N, C-alpha and C positions, 0 to 999 in steps of 0.2 A: 752773341756774346757767351750764351750758355754751353754752347761746344768745345768752347775756351778751358771752360774749368776744370782743374785737373780734379781728377779723384771722385767724379762725379758719373753715375752709370744712369742712363735715361731710364732703362728697364730695372732697375731696382732703388737703393738709396743711396747715398752718398758712404762711402766706407771710410772717410777719413772725416770726424762730426768736426774738425776747424775749417773745412771749406763754406761749413752750413749758411753762416755770413755771407761769404762769396756770392752761394748761390741766390740766396735772398736779394741781394745788391743788385746780380746777373738780371733779374728780373723784374724789378723795380725800376731798372733803367729803360726798357722798354717801352715807351711812350702806346704804342700801338698792342702792345697785350693789353692795358687794361686789367692787369689780375694784381690780385693784392697778398702778397705770402705771407705765411704765419708762421715763423720759424719757436717752435718749443724745444728746440736743443736736440732732438732727434730726425724729428722726421721734419719739412716743411709741407703745411696745407694750402692749398690753393682755390682760393674764393672765382670761380668767375660770375662775371658780370651777368645779367641777365640778358635775354636776346629783345632788345626793343627792337623796333620797327626801324628805327633811326640806325640801330647798332647793324641791322642785317642788310640794311642800305650800304652802308660805309663797308660792311665786311665782303657785299657783290661789288662795289666800284673797285676795291682792292684786285679782288679776283679779274675784273676783266681788264686792268692793268698787267698782273701777273701773266695774264695770257695774250694780249699785246705783244708784252715783251719777248715771251717766247716764240711769235711768230716773228718781229724782228732777226731776232738771233736765226735764226730756220732760215729765213730771206737774206742774213748777211753770210750766212753758210751756200747758199748757194751760188750768191753773189762769187766768191771763192772757189767755185768747183766750177762755176764757168770761166772767169777767168786762168784757171788752170788749164782749162782743153785748149781756149784761144793760145796759150802760150803752149801747150804740146801743138797745134796746126802751124805754130809762127816754125818751129822749132822740125815739122815735118815730123814730130812722133804718132801723127794722128793725121787723116786724111780729112777733107771736107765734109764728106758724106758720116764719116765717125764721131764727128765733133757735132754737125745737127742733130744725129740719134742721140748723144752723149746731154745735148745740149735741154735735147726732150725730155729726155729722161730722166735728168735734174729736175724741170720744172712740173713733171709729174708728181716727182715724190716731194716737191713744195708743196705743187697741194694737197698732194694724201695728207701732209702733216700738219697742214694749215689749216684742213679741215678736221680731223681728229685735236687738236687743239681748242679748237673753235665749239665740238664736240665738247671735251670737258670742261672748260670755261661754261660751256651752256650749262650742263647737269647740274655742275656745283652750282651754280648759282640759281638754280631752282630748288638743290635743298636746303640752300638758306634760305629761302625766301617765302618755303612754306613751315606753314607752323606747327 
């Protein structure tokens, strides 16, 4: 909801003071943030809760879920690409050897990016869990 607020630039402050209340409401409506904004009329101060062990574990679970969602998206792209290769083979736009080579290349890319996503998620989990 924050990125849809008119008149707010995340690198600066609200250029239209009339939207300050809307910004504050948008921050409050997201229960996952756990942030309590304080609006003094000219700026909004955000106080972040301390990172307890419980909060760290919660964030780690969210990171793992996001990483898995990304890997599902990559696998869906793989499925679509392989289906496209099969269609091209049926239409005689591609030979069987080209189809097999293409499917292998697609699988190799899928494996490569799945490993990258795992690495990013693991690194972020380690960063969050370190004190």
